[in-house]
Every structure is written in structure tokens, then in C-alpha cells.
N, C-alpha and C positions, 0 to 999 in steps of 0.2 A: 334524527339527532345531529346537531352540528358539532364537529370536532374543534380542536384547538386552531386548526388552520382555516377555519371558516367554511369547510366543505361538509356536506352530509356524509357521515361515515358509512351509512348503509349503501349510499349510491357509489361511493368509492369501492366498497367491498364487491358490489354487484358488477362494476366495470372490470375489476380485477378477475372476477370469476368468469365473465364473458370473454375476456382476453385469453385466459387459460383454455377455455373451451374452444376458441378459434384455433389456437396453436394445436390442440389435440385433433381437431377436425382436419386441419391441413396435413398433419402427419398421417392420419388415417387414409386420406385421399391418396397421398403418395404411396403408402404401403399397399393399398388396394390396387393401384395402377400397376405396380411391379408384379404383384401376385397375378393380376389379370393377364399381363403380358406373358408371364411364364406359363400360365395355364393355356393360353393361346398357342404358344410355342409347342408345348407338349401335345396338344390336340392336333396341331397341323402335322407334326412329325410322326406321331403314333397313329394318326387316322382315327381318332376317337372323338367323342363328344366333349364339349367344354367341361361338363360335370365329371366325366371320367378322367379328363386331364387334371382337374382340380383334385380329385381323389388320389391320383397318382402323386401329385405334388405333396399332398398331406402325408402319404405313406413315406415319401422321401424324407420329409421333415422329421417325422417320428423316428424313422430308421437311424437318421444321423443325429437325432436329439438336438435339432437346430430349429429356431423359430421359422415359421412358414415364410415370413418376409425375407429372412436371411437366405434360406435355400433358394427362393425364387430369384433373388438378386444374384446369387452365385451362379445359378443356371444361366441367367441372361448374360452375365459377364463371360462365362465360359463359352457361350454360343458365339460371342464375337471373336474369341480366340480360335475355337475349333470348328465352328459352323454349327448350325442348329441341330442337325441329325446326330452328330458325334456327341454333342453336349448332352442331349436328352438320353441318348443310348448309354453314355457313361454313368450319368447320375441314376438312371432307372436301373441299370444292371447292378449297381452297387446297393440299391435299396431292396433288392429281392431277398427274401428270407434265406438265412444261412442255416443249414442243418445243425442241430445241437449236438456237440460232441458227447461221448459216453460219460465223461466226468461231470457233465451238467454245466460247465463253464462256457459261456458264449462270449467270444471276443468279436466286437464289431470290426468288420474288415475295413481297411482304409480305402477310400474311394480311389479307383484306379486312375482317374483323370488327373489327380494331383501330380503324379510322377510325369505324366505326359506334358502337362502344362509347364512344369519345372524344366523338363528337357527342352521344350520349345523356347522357353525364355533363355536357357543357356545357349541355344543356337543363335538366337537373335543377338545376344550379348557378344558372342564370339564373332559374328558377322560384323556388328557395329565396330568392334575393336579392330578388326582387320580393315574395314572400310575407312575408318577415320584415324588410324594410328599416326599418320604423317611420317612414319619411319620407312624409308625406302631401301634400307639395307637388306640384301637378299636373305640373310639368315633370319632376320626378324619377320620378313614377309612370309618365309617358309613356315616359321613357327606359328604365325597367325593363321595361315592356311591349314596347317595341321589341326589347330584348335577348332576351326570351323568344320573340318571333315570329321573330327572326333565327336563334336557336338551333334552333327547330323546323323552319325551312326547311332549315337545314344538315343536320339529322338526316334529313329526308325525301330530300334529295339523295343523301346517303351510302347510305341504304337502297335507293334507286333504282339507284345505281351498281352495287351488288353483286347486284341482282336480287331483293331481298327485299320490294320495294314496287313495285307496278305504277303507272306514272305516271298521274295523272288526266288524261283527254283534254280536259277543259274548261279 
């Protein structure tokens, strides 16, 4: 059937449908690539098969109540900040079952890596502020150096809390 504009309406509808399908397929390929990369990362770090790595990723997703693609993307992002072993360890540890309290209320624990990442970002921000302040007054330089030192201590504390850094006995 030819529409008002001289085009076949069924052909126009079919083209629109195919274009939408192409968009969906492109998104699926991107999503699957990220999930595959995260699965490979888990498999390599944990020394398990890709199937076991995928199952672990699924458990992490379910535990955090986050879409599989989203948790995979977060794991990959975190691995660039902390390194692959620490990222998998952090996300995996937070996805392990938590014993149910006597009152029956189960609160999902916050993933421990969040505080570590925030502390690391704070250290980077303090360092950048000190590096690029352009103010050479001794009191300003000392204050900026103190902020870097404080941010470094905070990061060390957070790393120690989650077991990623062994405390210095001295």
C-alpha cells in the first residue's frame, strides 16, 4: 500500500523494524563483550574455568541486585584502578553469603572496595592540588603536603580494613 508520501508504508515499517533490530544487536554485542571480558578476568584471577567465572559474575550480580552487564563494567573499571586481583577479590568477597541475623532482617553489606576507591581518589586529588597549585608560599605548600599525607594514611587504613594491605608492624 502506498502512503501519502509516495512510499510503500509496509516497506517503511519494515525498514524501521530492521533499524531497531540493528541497534539492539549492536548493544547486545557490546554488552556481551564486557561480560566476556569480566568473565575472563575472573577466570584468570581465580584460576577457574570460564563457566565458573561466569557463574561467579552472575552471583555477584544477584548479590548486589545489579544487572550483569553493569557489575561486569564496574569490575573492569575497578580493575584498572586497583589491578585485576584486588578488584576480583573485593567484588567476590562482598558477594559471599552473609549469615542471617536472629531477627531475620538481612542487610546487604556495602562493597568494601567503594571506600578504598574513594580514598584513592582523595589521594590523587590531594596530590594534584599540591602539584599544580602554583602557590609557593611555605604555609600553603605545608598545608597541601599535610593533605597528601593525610589522604595517604586514609587510603592505607581503608586498604588494611579490607585486608588488601598488611599493617606495618613498626
